C-alpha positions as CSV (number, residue, x, y, z in Angstrom):
1,X,96.9,123.7,144.1
2,X,98.4,125.5,141.1
3,X,101.0,123.1,139.6
4,X,101.0,125.0,136.3
5,X,101.0,128.8,136.0
6,X,101.0,129.0,132.2
7,X,100.8,126.5,129.3
8,X,101.5,127.4,125.7
9,X,101.2,124.2,123.6
10,X,103.6,121.7,125.1
11,X,105.5,124.5,127.0
12,X,104.5,124.9,130.6
13,X,105.7,127.2,133.4
14,X,105.3,125.4,136.7
15,X,104.6,127.2,140.0
16,X,107.4,125.1,141.5
17,X,109.9,126.3,138.9
18,X,108.9,129.9,139.4
19,X,109.2,129.6,143.2
20,X,112.7,128.0,142.9
21,X,113.9,130.8,140.6
22,X,112.4,133.4,143.0
23,X,114.2,131.7,145.9
24,X,117.6,132.0,144.1
25,X,117.0,135.6,143.2
26,X,115.9,136.7,146.7
27,X,118.8,134.8,148.3
28,X,121.2,136.4,145.9
29,X,119.8,139.9,146.6
30,X,120.0,139.5,150.4
31,X,123.5,137.9,150.2
32,X,124.6,140.9,148.1
33,X,123.5,143.2,150.8
34,X,125.4,141.1,153.4
35,X,128.5,141.0,151.2
36,X,128.5,144.8,150.9
37,X,127.9,145.2,154.7
38,X,130.7,142.8,155.6
39,X,133.0,144.3,153.0
40,X,133.5,141.1,151.1
41,X,134.5,140.9,147.4
42,X,131.1,141.3,145.7
43,X,132.7,140.1,142.4
44,X,132.7,136.6,143.9
45,X,129.0,136.5,144.6
46,X,128.1,135.8,141.0
47,X,130.4,132.7,141.1
48,X,128.8,131.6,144.4
49,X,125.3,132.0,142.9
50,X,126.2,129.8,139.9
51,X,127.8,127.3,142.2
52,X,124.7,127.3,144.5
53,X,122.3,126.9,141.5
54,X,124.3,124.1,139.8
55,X,125.3,122.2,143.0
56,X,121.9,122.8,144.6
57,X,119.8,121.5,141.7
58,X,122.1,118.5,141.0
59,X,122.5,117.6,144.7
60,X,118.7,118.0,145.3
61,X,117.9,115.7,142.3
62,X,120.4,113.1,143.2
63,X,119.2,112.7,146.8
64,X,115.6,112.7,145.7
65,X,116.3,109.9,143.3
66,X,118.2,108.0,146.0
67,X,115.3,108.4,148.3
68,X,112.4,107.6,145.9
69,X,113.5,105.7,142.8
70,X,115.1,102.3,142.6
71,X,118.1,101.8,140.3
72,X,116.1,99.5,138.0
73,X,113.3,102.1,137.7
74,X,115.8,104.8,136.9
75,X,117.6,102.8,134.3
76,X,114.3,102.1,132.4
77,X,113.3,105.7,132.1
78,X,116.2,108.0,133.3
79,X,114.9,111.2,131.5
80,X,111.4,110.7,133.1
81,X,112.9,111.1,136.6
82,X,115.6,113.6,135.7
83,X,113.2,116.0,134.0
84,X,110.1,115.4,136.2
85,X,108.5,118.5,137.8
86,X,109.3,118.6,141.4
87,X,111.6,115.8,142.5
88,X,114.1,118.0,144.4
89,X,115.3,117.4,148.0
90,X,116.3,120.4,150.0
91,X,118.9,118.8,152.1
92,X,120.5,117.3,149.0
93,X,120.4,120.7,147.4
94,X,122.0,122.3,150.5
95,X,124.8,119.6,150.4
96,X,125.4,120.0,146.7
97,X,125.5,123.8,146.9
98,X,127.7,123.8,150.0
99,X,130.3,121.5,148.3
100,X,130.6,123.6,145.2
101,X,130.5,126.9,147.2
102,X,133.3,125.5,149.4
103,X,135.3,124.7,146.3
104,X,134.9,128.2,144.9
105,X,135.7,129.7,148.3
106,X,138.8,127.6,148.6
107,X,140.0,128.6,145.1
108,X,139.2,132.2,146.0
109,X,141.1,132.0,149.3
110,X,138.0,132.9,151.3
111,X,137.0,131.2,154.5
112,X,133.9,129.0,153.9
113,X,132.6,130.0,157.3
114,X,132.9,133.7,156.3
115,X,130.8,132.9,153.2
116,X,128.3,130.9,155.3
117,X,127.7,133.8,157.7
118,X,127.0,136.1,154.7
119,X,124.6,133.8,153.0
120,X,122.8,132.2,156.0
121,X,119.8,134.5,156.0
122,X,119.5,134.1,152.2
123,X,119.5,130.3,152.6
124,X,116.7,130.4,155.1
125,X,114.4,132.6,153.0
126,X,115.3,130.6,149.9
127,X,114.1,127.4,151.6
128,X,110.9,129.2,152.7
129,X,110.1,130.3,149.2
130,X,110.9,127.0,147.7
131,X,108.5,125.3,150.1
132,X,105.7,127.6,148.8
133,X,106.5,126.0,145.4
134,X,106.2,122.5,147.0
135,X,102.8,123.4,148.4
136,X,101.5,124.8,145.1
137,X,102.6,121.7,143.2
138,X,101.5,119.3,145.9
139,X,104.9,117.8,146.7
140,X,106.5,116.8,150.0
141,X,103.3,116.5,152.0
142,X,102.9,114.6,155.2
143,X,101.3,111.4,156.5
144,X,97.5,111.0,156.9
145,X,95.9,113.2,159.6
146,X,92.5,114.1,161.0
147,X,93.6,117.5,162.2
148,X,91.3,120.4,161.2
149,X,93.9,121.9,158.8
150,X,94.8,118.6,157.1
151,X,94.2,118.6,153.4
152,X,94.3,116.4,150.3
153,X,96.5,116.8,147.2
154,X,94.6,115.1,144.4
155,X,97.0,116.5,141.8
156,X,100.1,116.2,143.9
157,X,103.4,114.4,143.4
158,X,102.2,111.7,144.0
159,X,98.5,112.5,144.1
160,X,96.5,111.6,147.2
161,X,92.8,112.0,148.1
162,X,93.5,111.3,151.8
163,X,93.8,114.3,154.2
164,X,97.4,114.6,155.2
165,X,99.7,116.9,157.2
166,X,100.5,120.0,155.0
167,X,104.1,119.8,156.1
168,X,105.1,122.4,153.4
169,X,103.1,125.0,155.4
170,X,104.8,123.8,158.7
171,X,108.2,124.4,157.1
172,X,107.2,127.7,155.5
173,X,106.3,129.0,159.0
174,X,109.3,127.5,160.8
175,X,111.9,128.5,158.2
176,X,110.3,131.9,157.7
177,X,110.7,132.4,161.5
178,X,114.3,131.3,161.3
179,X,115.0,133.8,158.5
180,X,113.5,136.6,160.6
181,X,115.7,135.5,163.6
182,X,118.9,135.3,161.5
183,X,118.2,138.7,159.8
184,X,117.7,140.3,163.2
185,X,120.9,139.0,164.8
186,X,123.2,139.1,161.7
187,X,124.8,142.4,162.8
188,X,125.8,141.1,166.2
189,X,129.6,141.2,166.8
190,X,130.6,137.6,166.9
191,X,133.4,135.3,165.6
192,X,133.4,134.0,162.1
193,X,131.1,131.0,161.6
194,X,128.7,131.9,164.5
195,X,125.7,132.8,162.3
196,X,126.1,129.9,159.9
197,X,126.4,127.5,162.8
198,X,123.1,128.7,164.2
199,X,121.5,128.3,160.8
200,X,122.8,124.7,160.6
201,X,121.6,123.8,164.1
202,X,118.1,125.4,163.8
203,X,117.5,124.3,160.2
204,X,118.6,120.8,161.1
205,X,116.3,120.7,164.1
206,X,113.4,122.0,162.1
207,X,113.7,119.3,159.4
208,X,114.4,116.6,162.0
209,X,111.1,117.4,163.8
210,X,108.9,117.8,160.7
211,X,110.1,114.5,159.4
212,X,108.1,112.7,162.0
213,X,104.9,113.7,160.2
214,X,106.2,113.5,156.6
215,X,105.8,110.7,154.1
216,X,109.5,110.1,153.8
217,X,112.2,107.6,153.1
218,X,113.4,105.4,156.0
219,X,117.1,105.1,156.7
220,X,119.1,102.0,157.8
221,X,118.5,103.2,161.4
222,X,115.0,102.1,162.6
223,X,112.5,104.9,163.1
224,X,114.7,107.6,161.5
225,X,114.5,108.9,157.9
226,X,117.4,109.6,155.6
227,X,116.6,113.3,155.9
228,X,116.8,113.0,159.7
229,X,120.2,111.5,159.5
230,X,121.3,114.4,157.3
231,X,119.7,116.8,159.7
232,X,121.6,115.3,162.6
233,X,124.9,115.8,160.7
234,X,124.0,119.5,160.2
235,X,123.3,119.9,163.9
236,X,126.5,118.2,164.9
237,X,128.6,120.3,162.5
238,X,127.0,123.5,163.9
239,X,127.5,122.5,167.5
240,X,131.2,121.5,166.9
241,X,131.8,124.9,165.3
242,X,130.2,126.8,168.2
243,X,132.3,124.8,170.6
244,X,135.4,125.7,168.7
245,X,134.4,129.4,168.7
246,X,133.8,129.2,172.5
247,X,137.2,127.6,173.1
248,X,138.9,130.3,171.1
249,X,137.2,133.0,173.1
250,X,138.1,131.4,176.4
251,X,141.8,131.0,175.3
């Protein structure tokens, strides 16, 4: 584990922060290539990046707090939880980023699904890189395990000396594979929304499955986590869009 890459006095540069910044930069670069290939207005991409950063970070922090911190705990030391290293939830970040990006797309008279198709590969690789940061800082690990590759996170968030599932690595592999798949099929002639729908379905399924071995927050529905409910919503949205696309093709 390498939670801190550099410390100068009280100023620290965390591995998680560096990975999150790298995730945004790589996603922006890949999305700029797709904007150019799809002949979209590249001037809007900067606005979308800002929306993704602001909405993503705020949404990720809000969902993390809802999952892990009680209202009374938060009110006692709000800055402690707001400024804590780590403490970001991907699905919350995706929701927050999507809402702000939808707003920008709406104001710019661009179809949100057109935007989604252009940024889908970037979203997948951004998640992969961010999960590297989670691994380095010891965040978002799984439940106890006796598997040969299980490991402890004695300086994690929170620390544990028990051997657990390294779910960060699971997701790095799965989402990395999803990025490769999306990047390979992105040039296929298909209706608007097709690529982003595939991203929603496969990313939702990935998170839904991994949640079974993660130390996570339960939902009001027994045996399902809050993240799994959000994953189900992602999958349903993707499926509904693909059904709409199919019906349009048939008609």
